N, C-alpha and C positions, 0 to 999 in steps of 0.2 A: 427348718430343713425344707430345700428345694426339691420340686418333684424328681422323681427316679433316683432318690438317695444322694444327689449332689448337694454338698454342704455349701451354703453361702458364706461370704467372708466373715460377717457378724457371727453366723452360727458357730463356725470353725474357731474364731476369736474366743468365743464364750467357753467352748470345750477345752481351749488350750488354758485359757486363765483359771477355769475353776478345776483345773487337776483331774478331770475326767479323762483324759488321754495319757495321764502320766504313767510311766513303767516302762518295760521293755517290749520290743515288738519285733518279730522275725520275719522276713519276706518268704511268702507262700509261693515256693517255685513251681508248683504244678499250676498255680492261677496267674503268674506274671510272665511278662515276655518283654523282651527287649530287641528291637528291630533295627536294622540299618536300611535307609532309604536314600537313593540317589537316582540320577540318571547318567547312564554310560553311552559310548558311541557318539561323543560330541553333544551330549544332552538330547540325543533323540529317542534312547530306549530307557524305559523306567526299570529299575534295579531294587529289589528287596531282598534282605537276608535276615535270618533270624538266628539267634544267639540262643543256643539249645540249654547252656550251663550259665545260670545266673543265682547268685546267694546275695544276703544282706540281711542286715539288723539295724535298729535303732532304737533310741531312747527319748522318751519325752520328760523332761524334769516337771516337777510340782507347779515349778513358774510359768511352764508352757516352751522352754527352750528345747529345740528338736536338734539333735545330732544323730549321725549313722553312716553307714557305710555299704554301698551295693558294688559287688564284685563280678564281672563278667569274662568269662573264660574266652581268650581271644580265638582261640582254635576250633570255637564251636559253631563258628558262623556255616548257615547252610543256606545258599542262595538258589539251591536246585541244580546247580552245575557244577560237578565236581573239579574240573579243571580252573574254574574261575575262583573256587572256594581254596584250592591249594594256592594259587597265586595271591589271594587276599591273605592268607597265614604266612607268606613269604616275608623277606626282608624288603620287599618293594612296599609293602602295606604293613601288616600288624605285627610281624617279624615273631610270631607267637612261641618260636622255639625259645627266644630269648627273653621275651616279655610276654608270658603266658596269660596275664591278666590285664584287664582295665579296671580300674576303680573310681569310683565317684564318692568322695567324703563329703557328707552333708554337714555345713557349718550352721545352717540355719532354714526355717520355714516360717515365713510370715504370711498372714492374709493380705491379699491385694486384688482389687478390681474384680470381685466374684470368685477368685481362684486363690492361689497361693504361689508365693514367690520363693523359690527353693534357692539358696545360694550355697556354693561348695567348690571342691576343687578335683577336677578330672585328671586322672593320670593314664597315660597311654605311652606305651614305649619309654617309660620311665622320664616323660616330661610332663610335668603338672601345670595345669592353667586354670585360673578361676572361672567358674561357669555360673551364671544364673540364668532361670527359665521360669516361666508361668507353669503352673499345673492344675488341672482340675481335681478336686477331692470329692469322693464320695464315701458313705459308710453303710453298711448293711451286714446283718449276721456277726456283729462284732469285729469285722475287719474294716480296714481302712484303704482305700484304693486311690492311687494317684495316677493320672494319665497325662502325658506331656510329648511335646515335640521339642527335641533340643537341637539346634543348628550347631554344627561344628565345621570348622575347616581343619581338614586333615594335615595341611602344611604346618598348622599350630604344634603338631606332634611328631613332626619329621618325616611325614609320608608324602614325600614330593613326586613319586614316580609318575609320569604321565607322558608315556610314548604318544607322539604326535597329538597331544591335546584330547586325546579319546576320554581321559577319567577326570570329572570335575574335582574340585578342591572343597566345593561346599557341598555337605552331606547333612542328613537329619538322622538323628537318634531318636526313635519312637519308644516311649516307655509306658508299660502297663504294669505299675507294681501294686501288689496286694499284700498288706501286713496284717499279720495277726498278734494279738497280745501274747505274750509268753505266760 
């Protein structure tokens, strides 16, 4: 194991293959966080929002195959600006009234380059796209933590509002997910 609890690719591969991680896992909502990070006002000002309602679960098979789902309540965005939050929840962006949740269905997790490669399908506003990203994995106190930054082009999910080019299409979803064995 690497310092600070971070698992190296070989250590994670060994845990997956020997079945030590096999079983059902639940997202620890109190210790997990999903954020939206972007730059607005023509890229001049940073913007960060936190989604306060995130749930999830996963399964690791005896053979080391990983599946699961993480669900984010679209309406739970908080950027510390009520008017902006209402706009993000509107039909111009998340359309939270018609599409209350974003989901990421995990199809697989494989060790790669000192981290893991997570593959799956992201669904926002009833549009599903394949997404793959690298995540750092660490383990302590029986929990498994994944930390990742996931680039997302919002136009891929039908969110094309952009008055005078003020809002960028490319955004980053920052994930800190802590899973506990059930």
